[in-house]
N, CA, C and O atoms as CSV, one atom per row, in Angstrom:
chain,resi,resn,atom,element,x,y,z
A,1,MET,N,N,141.712,86.444,82.347
A,1,MET,CA,C,140.778,87.427,81.850
A,1,MET,C,C,140.837,87.509,80.330
A,1,MET,O,O,139.852,87.885,79.695
A,2,GLY,N,N,141.965,87.167,79.746
A,2,GLY,CA,C,142.114,87.245,78.303
A,2,GLY,C,C,141.181,86.312,77.557
A,2,GLY,O,O,140.661,86.668,76.499
A,3,LYS,N,N,140.959,85.106,78.101
A,3,LYS,CA,C,140.077,84.139,77.441
A,3,LYS,C,C,138.648,84.662,77.376
A,3,LYS,O,O,137.959,84.459,76.376
A,4,ILE,N,N,138.198,85.328,78.428
A,4,ILE,CA,C,136.841,85.874,78.448
A,4,ILE,C,C,136.680,86.932,77.365
A,4,ILE,O,O,135.650,86.983,76.693
A,5,GLN,N,N,137.676,87.760,77.196
A,5,GLN,CA,C,137.592,88.823,76.196
A,5,GLN,C,C,137.639,88.277,74.780
A,5,GLN,O,O,137.138,88.922,73.859
A,6,GLU,N,N,138.231,87.096,74.581
A,6,GLU,CA,C,138.301,86.506,73.249
A,6,GLU,C,C,136.951,85.964,72.792
A,6,GLU,O,O,136.654,85.967,71.597
A,7,SER,N,N,136.136,85.502,73.726
A,7,SER,CA,C,134.831,84.946,73.355
A,7,SER,C,C,133.754,85.421,74.329
A,7,SER,O,O,133.241,84.630,75.120
A,8,PRO,N,N,133.413,86.703,74.276
A,8,PRO,CA,C,132.418,87.218,75.231
A,8,PRO,C,C,131.037,86.613,75.044
A,8,PRO,O,O,130.294,86.477,76.017
A,9,ASN,N,N,130.669,86.242,73.811
A,9,ASN,CA,C,129.347,85.635,73.608
A,9,ASN,C,C,129.246,84.289,74.306
A,9,ASN,O,O,128.238,83.998,74.950
A,10,LEU,N,N,130.275,83.471,74.186
A,10,LEU,CA,C,130.258,82.157,74.837
A,10,LEU,C,C,130.238,82.315,76.350
A,10,LEU,O,O,129.505,81.605,77.039
A,11,THR,N,N,131.032,83.233,76.868
A,11,THR,CA,C,131.055,83.478,78.311
A,11,THR,C,C,129.683,83.938,78.796
A,11,THR,O,O,129.197,83.464,79.822
A,12,ALA,N,N,129.064,84.846,78.073
A,12,ALA,CA,C,127.737,85.336,78.450
A,12,ALA,C,C,126.695,84.225,78.368
A,12,ALA,O,O,125.809,84.143,79.219
A,13,MET,N,N,126.797,83.366,77.344
A,13,MET,CA,C,125.849,82.259,77.211
A,13,MET,C,C,125.980,81.294,78.386
A,13,MET,O,O,124.974,80.842,78.932
A,14,ILE,N,N,127.203,80.978,78.774
A,14,ILE,CA,C,127.410,80.047,79.883
A,14,ILE,C,C,126.896,80.651,81.185
A,14,ILE,O,O,126.214,79.976,81.956
A,15,LEU,N,N,127.215,81.901,81.429
A,15,LEU,CA,C,126.756,82.555,82.653
A,15,LEU,C,C,125.236,82.650,82.700
A,15,LEU,O,O,124.632,82.371,83.736
A,16,SER,N,N,124.614,83.037,81.597
A,16,SER,CA,C,123.149,83.144,81.593
A,16,SER,C,C,122.498,81.771,81.696
A,16,SER,O,O,121.429,81.645,82.293
A,17,ALA,N,N,123.120,80.737,81.126
A,17,ALA,CA,C,122.570,79.383,81.233
A,17,ALA,C,C,122.638,78.877,82.668
A,17,ALA,O,O,121.709,78.223,83.141
A,18,VAL,N,N,123.725,79.172,83.358
A,18,VAL,CA,C,123.844,78.773,84.767
A,18,VAL,C,C,122.781,79.494,85.599
A,18,VAL,O,O,122.136,78.876,86.446
A,19,LEU,N,N,122.597,80.780,85.366
A,19,LEU,CA,C,121.567,81.527,86.095
A,19,LEU,C,C,120.166,81.009,85.762
A,19,LEU,O,O,119.308,80.926,86.640
A,20,PHE,N,N,119.938,80.662,84.501
A,20,PHE,CA,C,118.651,80.101,84.084
A,20,PHE,C,C,118.412,78.771,84.800
A,20,PHE,O,O,117.306,78.498,85.266
A,21,GLY,N,N,119.455,77.951,84.881
A,21,GLY,CA,C,119.343,76.683,85.603
A,21,GLY,C,C,119.054,76.898,87.079
A,21,GLY,O,O,118.201,76.219,87.651
A,22,LEU,N,N,119.757,77.833,87.697
A,22,LEU,CA,C,119.528,78.106,89.119
A,22,LEU,C,C,118.122,78.642,89.372
A,22,LEU,O,O,117.538,78.385,90.425
A,23,ALA,N,N,117.584,79.379,88.421
A,23,ALA,CA,C,116.218,79.887,88.567
A,23,ALA,C,C,115.206,78.745,88.573
A,23,ALA,O,O,114.114,78.888,89.124
A,24,HIS,N,N,115.561,77.615,87.965
A,24,HIS,CA,C,114.678,76.455,87.919
A,24,HIS,C,C,115.004,75.430,89.007
A,24,HIS,O,O,114.369,74.378,89.067
A,25,ALA,N,N,115.972,75.717,89.858
A,25,ALA,CA,C,116.400,74.789,90.905
A,25,ALA,C,C,115.305,74.400,91.898
A,25,ALA,O,O,115.342,73.277,92.400
A,26,PRO,N,N,114.332,75.262,92.209
A,26,PRO,CA,C,113.292,74.825,93.150
A,26,PRO,C,C,112.513,73.587,92.681
A,26,PRO,O,O,111.889,72.905,93.494
A,27,LYS,N,N,112.549,73.301,91.391
A,27,LYS,CA,C,111.867,72.107,90.876
A,27,LYS,C,C,112.753,70.870,90.957
A,27,LYS,O,O,112.324,69.783,90.570
A,28,GLY,N,N,113.982,71.013,91.452
A,28,GLY,CA,C,114.905,69.890,91.599
A,28,GLY,C,C,116.152,70.121,90.768
A,28,GLY,O,O,116.140,70.858,89.782
A,29,TRP,N,N,117.234,69.469,91.192
A,29,TRP,CA,C,118.517,69.683,90.530
A,29,TRP,C,C,118.574,69.061,89.145
A,29,TRP,O,O,119.271,69.573,88.269
A,30,ASN,N,N,117.849,67.957,88.930
A,30,ASN,CA,C,117.803,67.381,87.576
A,30,ASN,C,C,117.130,68.358,86.617
A,30,ASN,O,O,117.589,68.558,85.493
A,31,TYR,N,N,116.055,68.953,87.068
A,31,TYR,CA,C,115.336,69.938,86.255
A,31,TYR,C,C,116.215,71.168,86.018
A,31,TYR,O,O,116.216,71.738,84.926
A,32,ALA,N,N,116.958,71.570,87.045
A,32,ALA,CA,C,117.845,72.723,86.914
A,32,ALA,C,C,118.936,72.446,85.889
A,32,ALA,O,O,119.287,73.327,85.104
A,33,PHE,N,N,119.475,71.229,85.889
A,33,PHE,CA,C,120.503,70.874,84.909
A,33,PHE,C,C,119.935,70.916,83.494
A,33,PHE,O,O,120.572,71.445,82.582
A,34,LEU,N,N,118.742,70.361,83.309
A,34,LEU,CA,C,118.109,70.401,81.985
A,34,LEU,C,C,117.831,71.840,81.551
A,34,LEU,O,O,117.984,72.186,80.380
A,35,ALA,N,N,117.424,72.667,82.503
A,35,ALA,CA,C,117.180,74.080,82.189
A,35,ALA,C,C,118.482,74.772,81.796
A,35,ALA,O,O,118.490,75.645,80.929
A,36,MET,N,N,119.578,74.380,82.435
A,36,MET,CA,C,120.864,74.975,82.087
A,36,MET,C,C,121.263,74.592,80.661
A,36,MET,O,O,121.740,75.435,79.901
A,37,VAL,N,N,121.068,73.330,80.300
A,37,VAL,CA,C,121.365,72.888,78.929
A,37,VAL,C,C,120.463,73.623,77.943
A,37,VAL,O,O,120.920,74.084,76.897
A,38,ALA,N,N,119.185,73.729,78.282
A,38,ALA,CA,C,118.252,74.449,77.414
A,38,ALA,C,C,118.665,75.918,77.304
A,38,ALA,O,O,118.562,76.510,76.230
A,39,GLY,N,N,119.123,76.501,78.392
A,39,GLY,CA,C,119.575,77.889,78.371
A,39,GLY,C,C,120.739,78.097,77.413
A,39,GLY,O,O,120.827,79.132,76.752
A,40,LEU,N,N,121.627,77.118,77.338
A,40,LEU,CA,C,122.714,77.197,76.358
A,40,LEU,C,C,122.152,77.194,74.941
A,40,LEU,O,O,122.594,77.957,74.083
A,41,LEU,N,N,121.175,76.329,74.710
A,41,LEU,CA,C,120.565,76.256,73.375
A,41,LEU,C,C,119.812,77.537,73.032
A,41,LEU,O,O,119.798,77.951,71.873
A,42,TYR,N,N,119.190,78.168,74.020
A,42,TYR,CA,C,118.476,79.420,73.776
A,42,TYR,C,C,119.439,80.556,73.455
A,42,TYR,O,O,119.059,81.537,72.816
A,43,GLY,N,N,120.675,80.423,73.894
A,43,GLY,CA,C,121.657,81.467,73.650
A,43,GLY,C,C,122.106,81.569,72.202
A,43,GLY,O,O,122.479,82.648,71.742
A,44,PHE,N,N,122.074,80.450,71.478
A,44,PHE,CA,C,122.547,80.473,70.089
A,44,PHE,C,C,121.723,81.387,69.184
A,44,PHE,O,O,122.310,82.205,68.477
A,45,PRO,N,N,120.389,81.287,69.172
A,45,PRO,CA,C,119.651,82.222,68.310
A,45,PRO,C,C,119.804,83.674,68.761
A,45,PRO,O,O,119.785,84.589,67.938
A,46,PHE,N,N,119.956,83.880,70.070
A,46,PHE,CA,C,120.153,85.246,70.543
A,46,PHE,C,C,121.472,85.817,70.019
A,46,PHE,O,O,121.513,86.948,69.534
A,47,CYS,N,N,122.542,85.038,70.117
A,47,CYS,CA,C,123.852,85.530,69.647
A,47,CYS,C,C,123.863,85.729,68.140
A,47,CYS,O,O,124.516,86.644,67.638
A,48,LYS,N,N,123.150,84.884,67.421
A,48,LYS,CA,C,123.139,85.004,65.967
A,48,LYS,C,C,122.336,86.217,65.499
A,48,LYS,O,O,122.786,86.958,64.625
A,49,ASN,N,N,121.154,86.422,66.072
A,49,ASN,CA,C,120.236,87.461,65.608
A,49,ASN,C,C,120.281,88.747,66.421
A,49,ASN,O,O,119.731,89.765,66.001
A,50,LYS,N,N,120.928,88.710,67.578
A,50,LYS,CA,C,121.024,89.876,68.466
A,50,LYS,C,C,119.667,90.386,68.932
A,50,LYS,O,O,119.489,91.581,69.166
A,51,ASN,N,N,118.704,89.461,69.065
A,51,ASN,CA,C,117.425,89.799,69.688
A,51,ASN,C,C,116.861,88.551,70.360
A,51,ASN,O,O,117.344,87.442,70.130
A,52,LEU,N,N,115.854,88.736,71.178
A,52,LEU,CA,C,115.307,87.631,71.963
A,52,LEU,C,C,114.253,86.807,71.236
A,52,LEU,O,O,113.831,85.770,71.750
A,53,PHE,N,N,113.820,87.231,70.070
A,53,PHE,CA,C,112.700,86.564,69.403
A,53,PHE,C,C,112.961,85.066,69.208
A,53,PHE,O,O,112.111,84.248,69.561
A,54,GLY,N,N,114.095,84.703,68.666
A,54,GLY,CA,C,114.397,83.291,68.420
A,54,GLY,C,C,114.457,82.482,69.699
A,54,GLY,O,O,113.969,81.353,69.746
A,55,ALA,N,N,115.055,83.051,70.742
A,55,ALA,CA,C,115.139,82.352,72.024
A,55,ALA,C,C,113.759,82.151,72.640
A,55,ALA,O,O,113.472,81.097,73.207
A,56,VAL,N,N,112.910,83.166,72.526
A,56,VAL,CA,C,111.554,83.067,73.083
A,56,VAL,C,C,110.742,82.020,72.324
A,56,VAL,O,O,110.026,81.227,72.935
A,57,VAL,N,N,110.849,82.016,71.005
A,57,VAL,CA,C,110.123,81.026,70.199
A,57,VAL,C,C,110.618,79.614,70.527
A,57,VAL,O,O,109.815,78.693,70.675
A,58,LEU,N,N,111.932,79.444,70.639
A,58,LEU,CA,C,112.485,78.132,70.975
A,58,LEU,C,C,112.019,77.686,72.354
A,58,LEU,O,O,111.688,76.515,72.537
A,59,HIS,N,N,111.986,78.584,73.317
A,59,HIS,CA,C,111.501,78.257,74.660
A,59,HIS,C,C,110.035,77.841,74.601
A,59,HIS,O,O,109.642,76.878,75.260
A,60,ALA,N,N,109.224,78.550,73.824
A,60,ALA,CA,C,107.808,78.210,73.688
A,60,ALA,C,C,107.635,76.827,73.063
A,60,ALA,O,O,106.779,76.056,73.497
A,61,VAL,N,N,108.431,76.511,72.060
A,61,VAL,CA,C,108.354,75.193,71.416
A,61,VAL,C,C,108.716,74.097,72.415
A,61,VAL,O,O,108.046,73.066,72.478
A,62,VAL,N,N,109.769,74.319,73.192
A,62,VAL,CA,C,110.167,73.335,74.205
A,62,VAL,C,C,109.054,73.153,75.227
A,62,VAL,O,O,108.767,72.023,75.621
A,63,ASP,N,N,108.425,74.231,75.664
A,63,ASP,CA,C,107.327,74.133,76.630
A,63,ASP,C,C,106.135,73.380,76.052
A,63,ASP,O,O,105.538,72.550,76.737
A,64,VAL,N,N,105.786,73.657,74.812
A,64,VAL,CA,C,104.657,72.955,74.175
A,64,VAL,C,C,104.954,71.460,74.075
A,64,VAL,O,O,104.081,70.639,74.357
A,65,ILE,N,N,106.147,71.107,73.685
A,65,ILE,CA,C,106.517,69.683,73.594
A,65,ILE,C,C,106.472,69.041,74.976
A,65,ILE,O,O,105.967,67.929,75.124
A,66,ALA,N,N,106.994,69.732,75.988
A,66,ALA,CA,C,107.004,69.179,77.350
A,66,ALA,C,C,105.592,68.922,77.845
A,66,ALA,O,O,105.331,67.894,78.470
A,67,VAL,N,N,104.685,69.836,77.573
A,67,VAL,CA,C,103.303,69.680,78.041
A,67,VAL,C,C,102.568,68.635,77.206
A,67,VAL,O,O,101.880,67.777,77.758
A,68,ALA,N,N,102.705,68.698,75.898
A,68,ALA,CA,C,101.941,67.825,75.009
A,68,ALA,C,C,102.390,66.366,75.096
A,68,ALA,O,O,101.559,65.458,75.100
A,69,TYR,N,N,103.684,66.146,75.163
A,69,TYR,CA,C,104.177,64.769,75.086
A,69,TYR,C,C,104.568,64.173,76.422
A,69,TYR,O,O,104.596,62.951,76.569
A,70,PHE,N,N,104.866,65.001,77.384
A,70,PHE,CA,C,105.334,64.473,78.671
A,70,PHE,C,C,104.446,64.889,79.836
A,70,PHE,O,O,104.766,64.602,80.989
A,71,SER,N,N,103.349,65.553,79.552
A,71,SER,CA,C,102.416,66.024,80.584
A,71,SER,C,C,103.120,66.788,81.685
A,71,SER,O,O,102.785,66.656,82.862
A,72,ALA,N,N,104.093,67.583,81.297
A,72,ALA,CA,C,104.845,68.363,82.276
A,72,ALA,C,C,103.984,69.484,82.836
A,72,ALA,O,O,103.176,70.086,82.130
A,73,VAL,N,N,104.174,69.744,84.100
A,73,VAL,CA,C,103.515,70.877,84.737
A,73,VAL,C,C,104.521,72.001,84.770
A,73,VAL,O,O,105.573,71.884,85.398
A,74,LEU,N,N,104.202,73.098,84.091
A,74,LEU,CA,C,105.133,74.219,84.066
A,74,LEU,C,C,104.801,75.132,85.149
A,74,LEU,O,O,105.462,76.156,85.318
């Protein structure tokens, strides 16, 4: 329990990234893994700025790139 208390932001980022990945699991486990990695990346601006704006903008940029360059269906 001591390690969690030493780095609560990292623990929260990992937990939220796993949940974010699981939320995307119906699209397949490869997609869920990518969503989990993306969830980790979305956590950094949130931890730095203490608001969701940066994470939301980063998610929007990733979605635009996925649709524009890879014809992804969101």
